[in-house]
Each structure stands twice: as structure tokens, then as C-alpha cells.
C-alpha positions in Angstrom: 43.8 120.8 72.5 47.0 122.6 73.0 49.8 121.4 75.1 52.0 123.5 77.3 54.1 124.7 74.4 51.3 125.7 72.3 51.3 122.9 69.9 48.3 120.9 69.1 48.3 117.6 70.8 47.5 114.7 68.6 45.3 112.0 70.0 45.5 108.5 68.6 48.3 106.2 67.9 51.4 107.6 66.5 53.2 105.5 63.9 56.7 104.7 65.0 59.3 103.4 62.8 60.6 100.3 64.3 63.7 98.8 62.9 62.9 95.5 61.5 65.7 93.0 62.0 67.2 92.3 58.6 67.7 88.7 57.8 71.3 87.5 57.3 72.5 87.0 53.8 73.5 83.6 52.5 77.1 84.5 52.8 76.7 85.5 56.4 74.9 82.2 57.1 77.6 80.2 55.5 80.3 82.1 57.4 78.4 81.4 60.6 78.1 77.7 59.8 81.8 77.6 58.9 82.7 79.4 62.2 80.5 77.0 64.2 82.0 74.0 62.5 85.6 75.2 63.2 84.7 75.9 66.8 83.1 72.4 67.2 86.2 70.8 65.6 88.6 72.6 67.9 86.5 71.6 70.9 86.4 68.0 69.7 90.2 68.0 69.3 90.7 69.5 72.8 88.4 66.9 74.3 90.2 64.1 72.5 93.5 65.4 73.7 92.3 65.5 77.3 90.8 62.0 77.1 94.1 60.7 75.6 96.1 62.3 78.4 93.9 60.8 81.1 93.9 57.5 79.3 97.7 57.5 79.0 98.2 58.3 82.6 96.0 55.4 83.7 97.7 53.1 81.2 101.1 54.1 82.5 100.2 53.4 86.1 98.7 50.0 85.1 101.7 49.2 82.9 104.1 49.9 85.8 102.2 47.6 88.1 102.3 44.8 85.4 106.0 45.2 84.9 106.6 44.9 88.6 104.4 41.7 88.6 106.3 40.3 85.7 109.7 40.8 87.3 108.6 39.2 90.5 107.0 36.4 88.5 110.3 35.7 86.7 112.0 35.4 90.1 109.3 33.1 91.4 109.5 30.9 88.3 113.3 30.6 88.8 112.9 29.6 92.4 110.2 27.1 91.4 112.5 25.5 88.8 115.3 25.3 91.4 113.0 23.7 93.8 111.9 21.1 91.2 115.5 20.4 90.3 116.4 19.7 93.9 113.2 17.7 94.6 113.7 15.3 91.7 116.2 13.3 93.8 119.3 11.4 92.8 122.4 13.4 92.0 121.8 17.1 92.1 123.1 17.6 88.5 120.5 15.0 87.2 117.6 17.0 88.6 118.8 20.3 87.0 119.5 18.5 83.7 115.9 17.1 83.6 114.5 20.6 84.4 116.7 22.2 81.7 115.7 19.6 79.1 112.0 20.2 79.8 112.5 23.9 79.5 114.3 23.6 76.2 111.4 21.5 74.8 108.9 24.2 75.9 111.1 26.9 74.4 111.3 25.0 71.1 107.5 24.5 70.9 106.8 28.2 71.7 109.4 29.3 69.1 107.9 27.2 66.3 104.3 28.3 67.1 105.4 32.0 67.2 107.2 31.7 63.9 104.2 30.0 62.3 101.9 32.8 63.5 104.2 35.5 62.4 104.4 34.0 58.9 100.6 33.9 58.7 100.0 37.4 60.0 99.4 40.3 57.7 101.1 43.4 58.6 99.7 45.6 55.8 96.4 47.3 56.7 94.4 45.8 53.9 91.0 47.1 55.0 92.3 50.6 55.4 94.0 50.5 52.0 90.7 49.3 50.3 88.7 52.0 52.1 91.3 54.7 51.0 91.1 53.5 47.4 87.3 53.6 47.5 87.3 57.1 48.9 89.8 58.3 46.3 87.7 56.8 43.5 84.6 58.6 44.9 86.4 61.9 45.1 87.7 61.6 41.6 84.1 60.9 40.4 82.8 63.9 42.4 85.5 66.1 40.8 84.6 64.9 37.3 81.0 65.6 38.0 81.7 69.1 39.3 83.8 70.2 36.3 82.0 72.4 33.8 80.9 70.4 30.8 82.4 71.5 27.5 79.8 73.1 25.2 79.6 72.1 21.6 80.6 74.9 19.2 77.7 77.0 18.0 76.8 76.7 14.4 76.7 79.8 12.4 73.7 80.2 10.2 
């Protein structure tokens, strides 16, 4: 059969060349993985920053309230001591002297306990140091393993 232009019309299925998607090379795959890892890391850092900012704001508000409570607590403690000094009876100076002596004993006990705890405390981060040394040793071993091994000289026959 001829079509309108005079060419023979072919019946049947015509083979069409479809572009088959080429698979990415190993280099492209590695580049994609590296890009994804970098993007993920950036997003994690941004999330950590946002969480830290929100946490710091809440901490600042809570700290301000605690400071206000501490200041008012110091004033209340002063009034309490004054009341105790007056309520002891006898000459006024005797009541204040007794309250002062009791406070000095409490201060001495707290100072001795604090000094003992400070002497016993370890400021150096021992666990972090040990972990860092273990990591460094492992990395040195990995580097030694990854180096090319020297080949023995070839014998000439």
C-alpha cells in the first residue's frame, strides 16, 4: 500500500532506538556519596546549632530566675539570723555573738569538706585521653597496613 506521498507504508512494528540509561561510573557514585555525606553533615551541624541556641535561651531564662531566687534567699537568711539573734534573749550582743559563732563553725566545716573534695577531684580528662591514645594507635596501625610493602630485589639468573 502506498501512502499519500507515494511511499510504501510498512506494516508491523518499527524498531525504535531508545536511549538506554547508562549506569553511573564508580567515580560518579563516589562523588555522589561524598556530596550526600557533606550535605548530611552540614544539615547536622545546622540542626545542632539551632538546638544549642534554643537550649541556651531556655537555660538563660532559668538561670536568671535562679539568680533572683538566690539573692532573695540571701536576704531572707540574713533576716532569719537577725531574728534568731534577737530571740535568744539576754543582752542583745550575746544573741548576735552566739549566732556568729554558730555560723563560723558551719563555715569552717564547709571549707574543710570543700578543700578535701577539691584535693580528691581529678581535673584531667583521663577517659578522653585514653580514648584519644587508643584512636591514635589504631590510626597508626591502619597507616602502616595501607603503606605499600617493599618488594625484595629480584634475582638475576
